[in-house]
N, C-alpha and C positions, 0 to 999 in steps of 0.2 A: 616740318614741321607734324610731330605727334599731338593728337589729341591730352594725350598722357603730359607731355611736356609743357602742355599750355596752362592748362587748368592744375595747380598748383594742391590748391587745400581749399574746403567751406571755410567758409569765415562764420565765426556763430558768435553772435553776437544782441545784444538785446535787440536793434534794429532790426536784426533780423530775424529773429525769431517773431516778431510783428509780419512777416512780410512773408512769411510759408502759409497762413491759409490763404492768398492771394495768390499762389504759387510764384512770388519774388524770391530768389535765392540767392546768396549773395555767394565770391567764390574769391580766396586771390589767386590773382593770374599773372603770368610770365607779362614783367615787362614790356616788353615790344612789341606785343602781342593786341591785335586791329579786331575791332566790333567783329567780322565779317568771320576769323579765324577762331573767336571762344563762340560763338554761333556757332560754328558747326564741330569745334570740340567739344560742346555740349551734347550737341542732340547726336551722335555719333556714341559718348559715352555711356550717356543712360537715355537712351532710345525716345526722348521727347519732340516734340516742336514748339520750341522758343519764335517769342513774339518780336521779341526786345532787347534790345542789351546796351543797358547804360555803365561806361567806368569814371572811372576817377581814382588818377595821381595823388596816391599817399603820402608828404614826408617821413621821413625819420622825428620821434620822438627826441631831445636830449635827458640822459641821462647819468647819473651821477653815482659810482664806489667809491668813496671818501673824496677824495681829493680831485681826482682822479674822473673827467666827466667827455663823453661823448653820445654819438645817434645812435640812435636803432636802425636797419635797415629801411629805405625806401621797399614802398610797395605801390602794387596795379590791384584795387577794387573792380571788380565785376557786379553786376545785381541786374542778375538774367530772369527777365518778364514770363511765364509760358504764356502758349494762348489760354484760352477755356476752357477746351474740349480735349486739351494734353490728358497723357497721366502727370500721376505727380514721380518727386523723386523718389525713393523707397528710403534713402540712406538720411533723409530728410523728415522721418513720416511718426517717425517714437521722438522728435524731439517736440513733435510742435503739442 
């Protein structure tokens, strides 16, 4: 698996913005990826040193469109903590 296939997109939420100052970043990742693969992908894509990775499997929400209802897709969220002496990820610098 390539690093670009594992990290799908950044997750930009209020809770995610609070972690940027502490070098904690949130990403939506491939559901089959494990913590070791996520750590290697972030280090390769952004050139940073990762301290730890926490993952959460998120269930899709129930949505209604008129009388039809269904679920949004399930996804996996990764919270990546960088080392204290590591550089920051440039994409998130303009957001904080």
